[in-house]
C-alpha positions in Angstrom: 0.0 0.2 0.1 1.5 3.4 -1.2 1.4 6.6 0.9 -1.1 8.7 -0.5 0.1 12.0 -2.4 -2.1 14.4 -0.2 -0.6 13.0 3.2 2.9 13.3 1.7 2.1 17.1 0.4 0.6 17.9 3.7 3.7 16.4 5.8 6.1 18.3 3.4 4.3 21.7 3.9 4.4 21.4 7.5 8.0 20.8 7.7 8.5 23.8 5.4 6.7 26.0 8.0 8.7 24.8 10.8 10.1 27.9 12.4 13.4 25.6 13.2 15.8 24.2 10.6 17.0 21.0 10.4 18.2 20.0 14.0 20.4 17.0 15.0 19.0 15.6 18.1 21.5 12.6 18.3 24.4 15.1 18.1 23.0 16.9 21.2 23.0 13.5 23.0 26.4 13.0 21.9 27.4 16.1 22.9 26.3 15.8 26.7 27.7 12.3 26.8 31.4 13.6 25.5 31.4 16.5 27.7 30.7 14.6 30.7 33.7 12.0 29.5 35.8 14.5 29.3 34.9 16.5 32.4 34.7 13.3 34.7 35.9 10.1 33.3 39.3 8.5 33.7 41.3 7.9 30.5 44.5 5.9 30.3 46.2 8.3 28.1 44.9 12.0 28.3 47.6 14.8 28.0 46.9 18.4 28.5 47.4 18.8 24.7 44.6 16.0 24.2 42.0 17.9 26.4 42.8 21.1 24.5 41.9 19.6 21.4 38.7 17.6 23.1 37.6 21.0 24.4 38.0 22.4 20.8 36.1 19.9 19.4 32.9 20.2 21.9 32.9 23.8 21.4 33.1 23.2 17.6 29.9 20.7 17.9 28.2 23.3 20.1 28.4 26.0 17.9 27.2 24.1 14.8 24.1 23.1 17.0 23.4 26.6 18.3 24.0 27.6 14.6 21.5 25.2 13.2 18.8 26.9 15.5 19.8 30.3 14.9 21.1 30.4 11.4 23.5 33.3 12.7 27.0 32.4 13.0 28.2 35.1 14.8 25.4 34.7 17.5 26.3 30.8 17.5 30.1 31.7 18.5 29.0 34.1 20.9 26.6 31.7 22.5 29.2 28.7 22.4 32.0 30.9 23.8 29.9 32.1 26.6 28.9 28.5 27.5 32.4 27.5 27.7 33.5 30.5 29.5 30.8 29.5 32.2 32.0 25.7 32.1 34.8 26.1 35.0 31.9 27.3 37.4 29.6 24.8 36.0 32.3 22.2 36.6 33.4 23.5 40.5 29.5 23.3 41.4 29.4 19.6 40.4 32.4 18.8 42.3 30.4 20.4 45.5 27.6 18.1 44.2 29.9 14.9 44.2 31.4 15.8 47.4 27.9 16.2 49.2 26.9 12.5 47.9 30.2 11.4 49.1 29.8 13.0 52.6 26.1 11.9 53.1 25.5 8.7 51.3 26.9 5.6 53.3 26.7 3.2 50.4 29.4 5.5 48.4 32.9 4.4 48.9 34.6 6.8 46.5 34.1 9.8 44.2 34.9 7.8 41.2 31.7 5.6 42.2 29.8 8.5 42.1 31.1 9.5 38.6 30.9 6.2 36.8 27.8 4.8 38.4 25.3 7.4 40.0 22.3 8.5 37.9 21.3 11.2 40.6 24.8 12.9 39.9 24.6 12.4 35.9 20.9 14.0 36.2 22.6 17.1 38.2 25.2 17.3 35.6 22.8 17.3 32.7 20.6 20.1 34.8 23.7 22.3 35.3 24.6 22.6 31.6 21.3 22.7 30.4 20.5 25.6 33.1 23.3 27.5 31.5 22.1 27.2 28.0 18.6 27.8 29.1 19.8 31.3 31.0 21.7 32.3 27.4 17.9 31.9 26.1 19.0 28.9 24.0 15.5 27.0 24.6 15.6 23.7 22.5 18.9 22.2 23.2 18.6 22.6 27.0 15.2 21.1 26.7 16.6 18.1 24.7 19.3 17.7 27.2 16.9 17.4 30.2 14.7 14.9 28.4 18.0 12.7 27.5 19.0 12.9 31.0 15.2 12.0 32.0 15.2 9.0 29.6 18.6 7.8 31.2 17.9 8.3 34.9 14.1 8.5 35.4 15.1 12.2 37.1 13.1 14.8 35.3 14.7 18.4 36.2 13.4 21.1 34.0 16.5 23.3 32.7 14.7 26.6 34.1 14.8 25.4 37.7 17.2 27.2 40.1 19.3 24.8 42.2 21.9 25.8 44.6 25.4 24.2 45.7 26.2 20.8 47.5 22.8 19.2 45.6 22.1 15.6 46.4 19.7 13.3 44.7 19.8 9.9 46.2 18.3 7.2 44.3 16.2 9.4 42.2 13.9 7.5 39.9 10.8 9.2 39.5 12.1 12.8 40.9 10.2 15.5 39.0 11.5 19.4 39.2 9.6 21.9 37.6 10.5 24.9 35.5 10.2 27.7 38.3 11.3 25.7 41.2 14.1 27.4 43.6 16.2 25.1 45.4 18.7 26.5 47.9 21.9 24.7 49.1 22.8 21.6 50.8 19.3 20.2 49.5 18.8 16.2 49.4 16.1 14.7 47.6 14.9 10.9 47.5 13.2 9.1 44.8 9.6 10.0 43.8 9.7 13.6 45.1 7.6 15.8 42.8 8.2 19.7 43.2 5.4 20.7 41.0 2.6 23.2 40.1 -0.5 23.6 41.8 -2.4 24.9 38.7 -1.4 23.9 35.4 -3.4 26.0 32.9 -1.6 27.6 30.2 -2.6 30.9 31.4 -0.2 30.5 34.2 2.9 29.4 32.0 4.7 32.8 32.8 4.0 32.8 36.6 5.9 31.2 39.5 4.1 27.7 39.5 6.6 25.7 41.4 7.8 25.6 45.2 10.7 27.2 47.1 13.1 24.8 48.9 15.4 26.6 51.5 18.8 25.6 52.6 19.6 22.3 54.2 16.0 20.7 53.6 15.7 16.8 53.3 12.8 15.6 51.3 12.0 11.8 51.6 10.7 9.7 48.6 7.1 10.0 47.5 6.6 13.7 49.0 4.6 15.9 46.3 5.1 19.5 47.1 3.1 21.9 45.0 2.6 25.7 44.1 4.7 28.8 43.6 3.6 30.1 47.0 4.9 27.3 48.8 8.1 27.5 50.6 9.8 24.8 52.9 11.7 26.5 55.3 15.4 25.9 55.9 16.5 22.9 58.0 13.1 21.3 57.7 12.6 17.4 57.1 9.8 16.4 54.8 8.9 12.9 55.5 7.8 10.3 52.6 4.3 10.3 51.0 3.1 13.7 52.4 1.0 16.3 50.2 2.0 19.7 51.0 0.3 22.9 49.2 1.1 25.5 51.9 4.4 26.8 53.7 6.2 24.9 56.2 8.3 27.1 58.9 11.8 26.6 59.3 13.2 23.6 61.4 9.9 21.7 60.7 9.3 17.8 60.5 6.3 17.0 58.5 5.1 13.4 58.4 2.4 11.4 57.2 0.9 8.9 59.7 -0.7 5.8 58.5 -2.0 2.7 60.3 -0.4 -0.5 59.5 -1.9 -3.8 60.7 -0.7 -7.2 60.9 -2.4 -10.5 61.1 -2.7 -14.1 60.3 -3.5 -14.1 56.7 -5.3 -17.5 57.0 -8.6 -15.4 57.6 -8.4 -13.4 54.8 -11.8 -13.1 52.8 -11.9 -14.7 49.5 -12.3 -11.1 47.8 -8.7 -10.1 49.1 -7.2 -13.3 47.1 -6.4 -12.8 43.6 -3.4 -13.7 41.0 -2.3 -11.3 38.5 
């Protein structure tokens, strides 16, 4: 069965009307992986001259990616230069993030283990480079970076979020951090945490929709914190599975209390026994 000419013409016109030219998503993902490798992964032979060439190659890759969006070579060069000028500061922040994991995770034995194996650190790395590009008002590349990290780690951090130093994601699967979230320093998140919007209408897109998390806060697994006017005060502990839509004062302990019963299963009614 052949594809109809009408459908082919429709798709062709749609592609022509696209405001963005050809964009290589795969190259963006390779850039993320290669930059991580150059910054963090050990090499058997890696001279300073080799590092210079690696950074020059990555600079050229980013320049081409930006140029494919802007179609302005001068602007693309300026933007690529700006990113690589900011890279030393991003690297320093990431080392602080890795140090926080090393200090507080009892399962971690070395920095090398974090760099090689921790999805939370990789997601944080992807966030920090995508956030820099987002702040440079390059919108498409950082979104692709964040979704690539999401696909690899199960951690979804919008590049527009603001996250402080010593950020620690433990386990991490299912974490969602919305665009206007503000997170302070020394914050620790466990798996399944949602920092989301209370209202999701399109009319609120340009408003502060996501919560504020102050310094030294710990948020345990499954907690949901919603709303742009919601602030979790410093040095608070948020227990698992809580639902928060209002301010929490500093130095608070918030927890969900549930009742658990243990009994002999021989007396279970037939309706509670099932198979899948």
